[in-house]
N, C-alpha and C positions, 0 to 999 in steps of 0.2 A: 815692944812688949805689949803696950796697950792695944795695938791693932790686932795682936795675936789673941789677946783676951776677948776683944770685941767680936772677932771672927768666931771664936770658940762659943761665946754666948749665943750668937746668932744661930750657929749650927745646933746647939743644944735646944734652942727654942723651936727650931724646925722639927726636931725629933720628939717634942712633947706630944702627948695624946691629942691635945686640943688642936694644935697646929696640923698634925697628921690627919685628923678627922676633917678639919676644914678643907684640906687639900683633896681628900677623897670625895667630899661633897661637891666641890667645884669640878672635879674630874667626872663625876657622875652626871652632872648637869650638862657638861660639854658632850659627854657620850650620847645622851638622849637627844640633844640638839643636832648632833651629826647624824644619828640614826634617823631622825625625823626628816632631815634634809635629804638624805639618800632615798628614803621611801617616797618623798614628794617628787624627787627627780625621776624615779622610776615610773610613778603615775603620770608624770608630765610627758615623758618621752616614749614610753612603751604603750602603744595603743592596742596591742593584741593581748589576749589572755596568756598565750604561750610565752610571749616576751616578758610579761609581768611575772609569771610564775618562775621563769629562769632567773631573772634578776633578784626576785625576793628569796629564792632558794639560796642563791650565792650570798645575799646579805644576811640570811639566817645563819648559815654556816660560819660566816665570819664573826658575827656579833653575839650569837647566843651559844649557850652550853647545852646542846641537844641531849647529850648523855645524862646530864644532871636532871634535865626536865623529864626525860624518859623514866629515870629512876623514881622521881617524885610521883609522876602520874601512875606508875604501877603500884605505889603504896606498899602494903604488906605482901602483895603477891610478887613483888620484885625479888624477894629473898629466895624464891624457889625456882625461878626461871633459869634455863640453861643459857650459856654464853651465845649459842647459836640463835635461840629464840629471842634473846635480848637484842642481838644485832639486827634481826629482822624487824623487831618492834621499833627500835630506834630509827631505822630507815623509813618505815611506814609512818611513824609519828611526824618526822620531818616533812614528808609529802603531804600528810593530813593538814599540818599547820599551814603550809603554803597554799594548798587548794581551798581549804574551808575558811581560813581566816584572812590571809593576805589578799585573796581575790575579792573579798567583800570591800576592800578599800578602793576597788575600781569605780565604785559609785561616787566617790568624793572627787571634787574638783575645786580649784581655786582656794585651797585651804591654807591656813597659816598656823603653825604650832608655836605656842607660847610656853616656854619652860618656866616653872615655878620653883618653889623651894624643895630642898632635899633633906631627907632625914636618915640618919644612920642607925642601923640596928645590928650590932656586931659586925659580921662580914657582909651584911646586906645594906643596901641604900634604896630607899623609895623616893623617886622623883615625881613630883606633880607636874602635870602639863594640861594644856587646854587647846583643842583644835577649834579655830574660828574660821567661819566660812564667809566668803565674799558675797554669796548669794542671799545672805540674810538668814540662813538656816541656823537654828539654835546651836550654840557651841557644845562640844562634847568634852567632858573632863576624862583624862586618861592618866593613870598612875603607872609608873615603870618600876619594876622590881629588879634591881641589878645586884650582881654578886661580885665582890672583890676577890679575884683569883690570887693564888700564891705568888704569881710572878708580878703582881701589882696591876694587872690589866682588869678591865671591867667586862662582864658578859651579862647579857640579858637573860633573866630567868622567867619572868612572868609579866603580864600586862593586865591591868584592871580597867575595864571599860564599863561605864554605867553601873559601877559598884560591883562588878563581877570579875574575879580573877580567873583568867582563862585556863591556866594550868590546873588550878583547883577544881574548876568546873569539869575538866576532862578526867581528872583523877576520880571524881565521884562517878562520872558516867562509865569509865573503864571498870571501876570496882563493881558496878551493877552488873555489867556484862559478864565479868569473871565469876561473880557469885551465882548468877543465873545458870552458869555452865560449870559449876563445881571446880572453879579455879583453872579451867582448861585454857591455856594461853593461846592455843590454836583458834579457839572461838574469838578471842579478842583480835588476833591478827586478821581473821576473816571479816570481822566487824569493821576494822579500819580499811581494809581493801574495798569493802562495799561502800563505805562513806566516801572514799576518794573517787571511786567510779561514779557514784551518784552525783557528786558535785561536778565532775567533769562532763557528765551528760547534760547538766543544766546550762552549760555555756552555749 
């Protein structure tokens, strides 16, 4: 009987908000560490831009919720967009993230990611980290904004580099494009295509 009571008490403790939150924080830190390890592996093994893009695209599709990011970056304009235009925007946004942001990591080498503390904010978790370089370059602080999904999994929502949240930065940029074009989503889609093409031509 005592064993049953003890087991029940342990089970109840594991379900308390504090214990559940601690488990989520630990899961978030492990998520960031695994994501960083995978990114470093890609940079170490894929020497061509095309190879890096393909691997980063797969990593993004697996670990990030592109649909949520797309909705966020559209802001108020997302309420009026058609399903067809949103699907086009979501696809272009994924390509844009890979080409414009992921490829910038190609300049890094011999880096080491140190994962720091995690902070919970409702269904979100912010994980601090620092990239340290073997060549003596100044370290870079990176914060990872993760989202706890309904199924208990974690997904990447945003990344803050040098104090700037990437998704928020794009939300502001996209809002400017849409406002300058009277909310025409076609103008934003064309803007993304041009950005992707311009970045590809610089390689």
